[in-house]
C-alpha positions as CSV (number, residue, x, y, z in Angstrom):
1,X,47.9,-107.6,8.6
2,X,50.8,-105.3,9.6
3,X,53.2,-106.6,12.2
4,X,53.7,-105.0,15.6
5,X,56.6,-102.6,16.1
6,X,59.0,-104.5,18.3
7,X,59.8,-101.6,20.5
8,X,56.3,-100.5,21.4
9,X,54.0,-103.4,20.5
10,X,52.0,-101.0,18.3
11,X,51.2,-101.6,14.7
12,X,52.7,-98.9,12.6
13,X,52.9,-98.3,8.8
14,X,55.7,-100.4,7.2
15,X,57.4,-100.6,3.9
16,X,55.4,-103.7,3.1
17,X,52.2,-101.8,3.6
18,X,53.4,-99.0,1.3
19,X,54.3,-101.6,-1.4
20,X,51.0,-103.3,-1.1
21,X,49.1,-100.0,-1.3
22,X,50.8,-99.4,-4.6
23,X,50.0,-102.8,-5.9
24,X,53.4,-104.3,-5.5
25,X,54.5,-107.6,-3.9
26,X,55.2,-107.5,-0.2
27,X,58.0,-110.0,0.7
28,X,58.4,-110.9,4.4
29,X,61.7,-109.1,4.7
30,X,60.1,-105.6,4.0
31,X,59.4,-105.0,7.7
32,X,61.0,-101.6,8.1
33,X,58.6,-99.4,10.1
34,X,57.6,-95.9,8.9
35,X,56.7,-94.0,12.0
36,X,56.3,-90.6,10.3
37,X,55.7,-89.0,7.0
38,X,56.5,-85.4,5.8
39,X,56.6,-83.2,2.8
40,X,59.0,-80.7,4.4
41,X,62.5,-82.1,4.9
42,X,62.9,-79.9,7.9
43,X,60.2,-81.8,9.7
44,X,61.7,-85.3,9.0
45,X,62.2,-87.6,11.9
46,X,64.2,-90.8,12.2
47,X,62.8,-93.6,9.9
48,X,60.4,-91.2,8.1
49,X,58.9,-91.4,4.7
50,X,59.6,-88.1,2.8
51,X,57.2,-87.3,0.0
52,X,58.8,-85.1,-2.7
53,X,55.9,-83.0,-4.1
54,X,56.6,-80.5,-7.0
55,X,55.2,-77.1,-6.3
56,X,54.8,-73.9,-8.2
57,X,57.8,-72.3,-6.5
58,X,59.6,-75.2,-4.7
59,X,60.1,-78.8,-5.8
60,X,60.4,-81.2,-3.0
61,X,62.8,-83.3,-5.1
62,X,65.5,-80.7,-4.4
63,X,65.4,-81.7,-0.7
64,X,65.5,-85.5,-0.9
65,X,69.2,-85.4,0.1
66,X,68.4,-83.1,3.1
67,X,65.6,-85.4,4.2
68,X,67.9,-88.5,4.2
69,X,70.6,-86.5,6.1
70,X,68.0,-85.8,8.8
71,X,67.1,-89.5,9.2
72,X,64.5,-90.3,6.6
73,X,64.5,-93.9,5.5
74,X,62.5,-93.6,2.3
75,X,61.5,-90.9,-0.2
76,X,58.7,-91.0,-2.7
77,X,59.8,-89.4,-5.9
78,X,58.4,-88.9,-9.4
79,X,61.5,-87.9,-11.3
80,X,65.3,-88.2,-10.8
81,X,67.0,-86.4,-7.9
82,X,70.5,-85.3,-7.3
83,X,72.6,-87.7,-5.2
84,X,73.7,-91.3,-5.5
85,X,70.6,-92.9,-3.9
86,X,69.4,-96.4,-4.6
87,X,66.0,-96.2,-6.4
88,X,63.2,-98.7,-6.6
89,X,61.0,-98.2,-9.7
90,X,57.4,-98.8,-8.6
91,X,56.0,-97.8,-12.0
92,X,56.6,-101.4,-13.1
93,X,55.8,-104.7,-11.5
94,X,58.7,-105.6,-9.3
95,X,60.6,-108.9,-9.5
96,X,62.1,-110.8,-6.6
97,X,65.5,-109.5,-7.7
98,X,64.2,-105.9,-7.4
99,X,63.1,-106.7,-3.8
100,X,66.4,-108.0,-2.6
101,X,68.3,-105.6,-0.3
102,X,65.8,-102.8,0.4
103,X,68.0,-101.0,2.8
104,X,67.5,-97.4,3.6
105,X,68.0,-94.8,2.4
106,X,65.9,-95.7,-0.6
107,X,64.0,-93.7,-3.2
108,X,60.7,-95.0,-4.4
109,X,59.9,-93.9,-7.9
110,X,56.2,-93.5,-8.7
111,X,54.2,-91.8,-11.5
112,X,52.8,-89.1,-9.2
113,X,53.9,-88.6,-5.6
114,X,50.7,-86.9,-4.4
115,X,48.5,-89.6,-5.9
116,X,50.8,-92.2,-4.3
117,X,50.6,-90.5,-0.9
118,X,46.8,-90.5,-1.1
119,X,46.6,-94.2,-2.1
120,X,48.9,-95.2,0.8
121,X,46.7,-93.2,3.2
122,X,43.6,-94.8,1.8
123,X,45.1,-98.3,2.2
124,X,46.4,-97.6,5.7
125,X,43.0,-96.2,6.9
126,X,41.3,-99.4,5.7
127,X,43.8,-101.6,7.6
128,X,42.9,-100.1,11.0
129,X,39.7,-100.4,13.0
130,X,38.9,-97.1,14.4
131,X,36.3,-94.3,14.5
132,X,36.8,-91.2,12.4
133,X,35.2,-87.8,13.0
134,X,35.2,-85.5,10.0
135,X,34.7,-81.7,10.6
136,X,34.0,-79.1,8.0
137,X,32.3,-75.7,7.8
138,X,33.2,-72.1,6.9
139,X,34.3,-70.9,10.4
140,X,35.3,-72.8,13.5
141,X,36.7,-76.0,12.0
142,X,40.1,-75.9,13.7
143,X,38.8,-74.9,17.1
144,X,36.1,-77.6,16.9
145,X,38.7,-80.2,16.0
146,X,41.0,-79.2,18.8
147,X,38.2,-79.1,21.5
148,X,36.6,-82.3,20.3
149,X,40.0,-84.2,20.3
150,X,40.7,-82.7,23.7
151,X,37.4,-83.9,25.2
152,X,37.6,-87.4,23.6
153,X,41.1,-87.9,25.0
154,X,39.6,-88.3,28.4
155,X,38.7,-91.8,27.3
156,X,40.1,-92.7,23.9
157,X,43.5,-92.7,22.3
158,X,42.9,-89.9,19.8
159,X,44.7,-88.6,16.7
160,X,44.0,-85.2,15.1
161,X,45.3,-83.1,12.2
162,X,48.3,-81.0,13.2
163,X,47.6,-77.3,12.6
164,X,45.5,-76.8,9.5
165,X,46.6,-80.0,7.6
166,X,43.1,-80.4,6.2
167,X,43.5,-80.7,2.5
168,X,44.4,-83.4,-0.1
169,X,48.0,-83.4,1.2
170,X,47.6,-82.7,4.9
171,X,44.8,-85.2,5.6
172,X,46.7,-88.2,4.1
173,X,49.8,-87.2,6.0
174,X,47.8,-87.2,9.2
175,X,46.4,-90.6,8.4
176,X,49.8,-92.1,8.0
177,X,50.5,-91.1,11.6
178,X,47.8,-93.6,12.8
179,X,48.9,-96.6,14.9
180,X,47.0,-99.6,16.0
181,X,46.4,-98.1,19.5
182,X,44.5,-95.1,18.1
183,X,40.8,-95.5,18.7
184,X,39.5,-92.3,17.2
185,X,40.8,-89.8,14.6
186,X,39.4,-86.2,14.5
187,X,40.0,-84.8,11.1
188,X,39.3,-81.3,9.9
189,X,38.4,-81.2,6.2
190,X,38.8,-78.0,4.1
191,X,36.8,-77.0,1.1
192,X,38.0,-75.0,-1.9
193,X,36.5,-76.7,-5.0
194,X,33.5,-79.1,-5.5
195,X,34.3,-82.7,-5.0
196,X,37.2,-82.0,-2.6
197,X,35.5,-83.1,0.6
198,X,34.0,-86.1,-1.1
199,X,37.6,-87.1,-2.1
200,X,38.9,-86.6,1.4
201,X,36.0,-88.8,2.7
202,X,37.0,-91.5,0.3
203,X,40.4,-91.6,2.0
204,X,39.3,-91.0,5.7
205,X,36.0,-92.9,5.7
206,X,34.4,-90.9,8.6
207,X,31.5,-92.4,10.5
208,X,30.7,-89.0,12.2
209,X,30.4,-85.8,10.3
210,X,30.2,-82.4,11.9
211,X,29.2,-79.2,10.0
212,X,29.9,-75.9,11.7
213,X,28.2,-73.3,9.5
214,X,28.0,-71.9,6.0
215,X,29.6,-68.5,5.4
216,X,31.1,-66.6,2.6
217,X,34.7,-67.7,3.1
218,X,36.2,-68.9,-0.2
219,X,33.2,-67.6,-2.1
220,X,35.7,-66.0,-4.5
221,X,36.6,-69.5,-5.7
222,X,33.3,-71.4,-4.9
223,X,31.1,-68.7,-6.4
224,X,28.3,-68.4,-3.8
225,X,27.1,-69.5,-0.4
226,X,24.9,-72.1,-2.1
227,X,27.9,-73.6,-3.9
228,X,29.8,-73.6,-0.5
229,X,26.9,-75.4,1.1
230,X,26.9,-78.0,-1.6
231,X,30.6,-78.6,-1.1
232,X,30.3,-78.9,2.7
233,X,27.3,-81.3,2.3
234,X,29.6,-83.8,0.6
235,X,30.7,-84.8,4.1
236,X,27.2,-85.8,5.3
237,X,26.5,-87.5,1.9
238,X,29.6,-89.6,2.4
239,X,28.6,-90.9,5.8
240,X,27.5,-94.5,6.2
241,X,23.8,-95.0,6.8
242,X,22.4,-95.0,10.4
243,X,23.0,-96.3,12.9
244,X,26.7,-96.3,12.2
245,X,26.8,-92.9,10.5
246,X,25.9,-89.8,12.4
247,X,25.6,-86.2,10.9
248,X,26.0,-83.5,13.6
249,X,24.4,-80.4,12.2
250,X,24.1,-76.8,13.3
251,X,20.3,-76.2,13.8
252,X,20.9,-72.4,13.9
253,X,22.2,-72.3,10.3
254,X,19.4,-72.9,7.8
255,X,21.8,-74.1,5.1
256,X,23.4,-76.6,7.5
257,X,20.0,-77.7,8.9
258,X,18.8,-78.5,5.3
259,X,21.7,-81.0,5.0
260,X,19.6,-83.4,7.1
261,X,17.7,-84.2,3.9
262,X,20.9,-85.1,2.1
263,X,22.2,-88.0,4.3
264,X,21.3,-91.5,5.2
265,X,23.1,-91.1,8.5
266,X,21.4,-90.4,11.8
267,X,21.0,-86.6,12.2
268,X,21.9,-85.0,15.5
269,X,21.2,-81.3,15.8
270,X,22.9,-78.8,18.1
271,X,22.3,-75.1,18.5
272,X,20.6,-72.4,20.6
273,X,17.1,-73.6,19.9
274,X,15.1,-76.0,22.0
275,X,14.3,-77.7,18.7
276,X,17.8,-79.1,18.6
277,X,18.8,-82.4,20.3
278,X,21.6,-80.6,22.2
279,X,21.0,-76.9,23.0
280,X,22.2,-74.1,25.1
281,X,20.7,-70.9,26.6
282,X,21.6,-68.2,29.1
283,X,24.9,-67.8,27.3
284,X,27.1,-65.2,29.1
285,X,30.5,-63.9,27.9
286,X,32.9,-63.4,30.8
287,X,35.7,-61.7,28.8
288,X,39.0,-63.4,29.4
289,X,37.4,-65.6,32.1
290,X,35.6,-67.6,29.4
291,X,31.9,-68.3,28.9
292,X,29.0,-69.6,31.1
293,X,25.9,-71.2,29.8
294,X,23.1,-73.7,30.5
295,X,23.2,-77.0,28.5
296,X,20.2,-79.1,27.7
297,X,20.1,-82.7,26.5
298,X,17.1,-84.9,26.7
299,X,15.8,-84.5,30.3
300,X,19.1,-83.2,31.7
301,X,20.2,-79.6,32.3
302,X,23.8,-78.7,33.2
303,X,25.3,-75.3,34.2
304,X,28.7,-75.0,32.4
305,X,31.6,-72.6,32.8
306,X,34.4,-73.1,30.1
307,X,37.7,-71.3,29.5
308,X,36.7,-70.5,25.9
309,X,36.9,-66.8,24.9
310,X,33.7,-65.2,23.4
311,X,30.0,-66.1,23.4
312,X,30.3,-67.6,19.9
313,X,32.4,-70.4,21.5
314,X,29.3,-71.9,22.9
315,X,28.7,-73.5,19.4
316,X,32.2,-75.0,19.5
317,X,31.4,-76.5,22.9
318,X,28.1,-77.9,21.6
319,X,29.8,-79.6,18.7
320,X,32.5,-81.2,20.8
321,X,29.8,-82.3,23.4
322,X,27.7,-83.8,20.6
323,X,30.6,-86.0,19.4
324,X,31.3,-87.1,22.9
325,X,27.7,-88.0,23.5
326,X,27.6,-90.0,20.3
327,X,30.8,-91.8,21.4
328,X,29.3,-92.7,24.8
329,X,31.3,-90.5,27.1
330,X,29.6,-89.6,30.4
331,X,29.1,-86.0,31.6
332,X,32.0,-86.2,34.0
333,X,34.4,-87.1,31.2
334,X,32.9,-84.5,28.8
335,X,33.0,-81.6,31.2
336,X,36.6,-82.5,32.3
337,X,37.7,-82.6,28.7
338,X,36.0,-79.3,27.7
339,X,37.5,-77.6,30.7
340,X,41.0,-78.7,30.0
341,X,41.5,-75.3,28.4
342,X,44.0,-76.0,25.6
343,X,41.8,-75.5,22.5
344,X,41.7,-71.7,22.2
345,X,43.6,-71.8,18.9
346,X,43.0,-68.5,17.2
347,X,42.3,-65.5,19.5
348,X,45.1,-64.8,22.0
349,X,45.1,-62.2,24.7
350,X,48.5,-60.4,25.3
351,X,49.7,-57.2,26.8
352,X,51.3,-54.3,24.9
353,X,54.5,-52.7,26.1
354,X,52.5,-50.0,27.7
355,X,50.1,-52.5,29.4
356,X,47.1,-52.2,27.0
357,X,45.2,-55.5,26.5
358,X,45.6,-56.8,22.9
359,X,43.1,-59.3,21.5
360,X,45.2,-60.9,18.8
361,X,42.9,-62.6,16.3
362,X,45.2,-62.3,13.3
363,X,45.1,-65.9,12.2
364,X,42.4,-65.2,9.6
365,X,39.2,-63.3,9.1
366,X,35.7,-63.9,7.8
367,X,32.5,-61.9,8.4
368,X,31.3,-64.3,11.1
369,X,34.6,-64.5,13.0
370,X,35.1,-60.7,12.8
371,X,31.7,-60.1,14.3
372,X,32.5,-62.6,17.0
373,X,35.7,-60.8,17.7
374,X,34.0,-57.4,17.9
375,X,31.4,-58.9,20.3
376,X,34.3,-60.0,22.5
377,X,35.9,-56.5,22.3
378,X,32.5,-55.2,23.6
379,X,32.8,-57.4,26.7
380,X,36.2,-56.2,27.6
381,X,36.8,-53.6,30.3
382,X,38.9,-50.6,29.3
383,X,39.0,-46.8,29.0
384,X,38.8,-47.1,25.2
385,X,37.8,-50.0,22.8
386,X,40.1,-49.8,19.7
387,X,39.5,-52.0,16.7
388,X,42.3,-52.5,14.1
389,X,40.6,-54.2,11.2
390,X,42.1,-55.4,7.9
391,X,40.8,-56.8,4.7
392,X,38.7,-59.9,4.6
393,X,39.8,-61.8,1.6
394,X,38.3,-64.4,-0.8
395,X,34.7,-63.2,-0.3
396,X,33.8,-62.9,-4.0
397,X,30.4,-61.4,-4.6
398,X,29.9,-60.8,-0.8
399,X,33.0,-58.6,-0.4
400,X,31.3,-55.2,-0.2
401,X,28.3,-56.1,1.8
402,X,30.4,-58.1,4.3
403,X,32.8,-55.2,4.9
404,X,29.9,-52.8,5.2
405,X,28.3,-55.1,7.9
406,X,31.5,-55.1,9.9
407,X,31.6,-51.3,9.7
408,X,28.1,-51.1,11.1
409,X,29.0,-53.3,14.1
410,X,32.3,-51.6,14.7
411,X,30.5,-48.2,15.1
412,X,28.4,-49.8,17.9
413,X,31.4,-51.4,19.7
414,X,34.6,-49.4,19.2
415,X,35.6,-45.9,20.3
416,X,38.4,-45.8,17.7
417,X,38.7,-47.7,14.4
418,X,41.9,-48.1,12.5
419,X,41.7,-49.9,9.1
420,X,44.4,-51.6,7.2
421,X,44.2,-52.5,3.5
422,X,42.2,-51.5,0.4
423,X,39.0,-53.4,1.2
424,X,39.0,-52.2,4.8
425,X,38.3,-48.6,3.5
426,X,34.7,-50.0,3.0
427,X,34.6,-50.7,6.8
428,X,35.7,-47.2,7.5
429,X,33.1,-45.6,5.2
430,X,30.3,-47.8,6.7
431,X,31.3,-46.9,10.2
432,X,31.2,-43.2,9.4
433,X,27.8,-43.6,7.7
434,X,26.6,-45.4,10.9
435,X,27.5,-42.3,13.0
436,X,31.0,-43.0,14.2
437,X,32.8,-39.7,14.5
438,X,35.1,-39.1,11.6
439,X,38.0,-38.1,13.9
440,X,37.8,-41.6,15.5
441,X,38.4,-43.4,12.2
442,X,41.9,-43.7,10.7
443,X,42.7,-45.5,7.5
444,X,46.1,-47.0,6.6
445,X,47.4,-48.8,3.6
446,X,50.9,-49.4,5.2
447,X,51.8,-51.2,8.4
448,X,54.5,-48.9,9.7
449,X,52.4,-45.7,10.2
450,X,49.6,-47.7,11.8
451,X,52.0,-49.3,14.3
452,X,53.5,-45.8,15.1
453,X,50.1,-44.4,15.7
454,X,49.3,-47.2,18.2
455,X,52.6,-46.8,20.0
456,X,52.0,-43.1,20.5
457,X,48.4,-43.3,21.5
458,X,47.7,-46.6,23.4
459,X,47.3,-46.3,27.1
460,X,47.5,-49.0,29.8
461,X,43.7,-48.8,30.2
462,X,42.8,-49.5,26.6
463,X,41.5,-52.8,25.0
464,X,42.6,-53.4,21.4
465,X,41.4,-55.9,18.9
466,X,43.6,-56.7,15.9
467,X,41.8,-58.8,13.2
468,X,42.3,-59.4,9.4
469,X,42.9,-62.1,6.8
470,X,46.1,-64.0,7.0
471,X,47.4,-62.6,3.8
472,X,47.8,-59.2,5.4
473,X,50.2,-60.6,8.1
474,X,48.7,-58.4,10.8
475,X,50.4,-60.6,13.4
476,X,53.4,-58.3,12.7
477,X,51.4,-55.5,14.2
478,X,50.8,-57.5,17.4
479,X,54.5,-58.4,17.5
480,X,55.5,-54.7,17.2
481,X,53.3,-53.8,20.1
482,X,53.6,-56.8,22.4
483,X,55.6,-56.6,25.7
484,X,58.7,-58.7,26.0
485,X,58.0,-62.0,27.8
């Protein structure tokens, strides 16, 4: 077993673990701790393992020297690098001579650095005794991860993915940050191609799987909602059988509900239906003051007020609550964790220079999240409700109908619509067809004239939603309007 770090008493990844994971001998002297791993040399900390991954535009091998200068002890490489660094060739079986004098900085040469990272993460996960929660779905993964981890921290030492490190690189990096004092890891799992979530589960070995919903995000790559559902179902299929394994499923989404037939784990449903194990009703959006709802579980009913923005956030709260119930937290711990108020990742409320309220939801956009944002705009006070909506990307065959649906809802909610991007013209046309006055709809293909219109026309009494896919960088619109802090 790994030895304790002398400074903290915690078991952390060591060079010996890394060598053992890659099927190399682990002599007793290889006790150097590896407290951190990174693929970006700018994020390196003292003692870190730097993984040099070749990319389409940037090769991490070009930054090995920079990583060492910032304090990295070791670097995984798959080809030669510039600089006079000692290199240990792990592509062959090491002799005792090879293992003499493993002082940092040291390059570790492997066949493939990404594969090596994944194997080390798999090995390290198996070394540690902890619970793992896997979270996937089309919308709401990151916010669910944040709120779940936040709530669990009221009792357990908890690790979570940083940001959106949810893929074949980010998840292994997260796992290498585990220490012996961690009791639970909450891991977001992204899906782009069939088999990806199954692969992530082989590394993370979750006992609890949470599925948020099945939408059309990434349909351009996956092909259809059915294909997306099959990909997300890989999480529940990978869970251990009951009672250890638990699949937490959205009863309100028929495609997610059907996943109950695909797992040997215990099924726990959440939703807005009394048919679910955990359900909510009387959901009330309070604008920027959060949401209020009534929560039902078994024979208990609780009245909850949370600082989560938008009525759709009730599902996020239900997911986090379900995990906490499975892990044995009491209601006092759960409510305290949910109310801590640090998990509102995406949508941020700020003021413009003139005093207008800006709902900045520019992180990304899907049909479901855009509808939720429009619903929130409807809840806001204000002289005028203005929607600035950009393209929703990667929708594949659902592109036209999704943008048309958003146009219909915008006509019901907004007084003025500004669109940004080629696909967003569909939103404008749909809003006009739904009866929104033509002079209340402005279409832009460039950022600068859109920003200028807003600067000239916004009033302090207006409420403004800015929403679009990340590729459009609509955060720059918010930045141009936002008041100095």
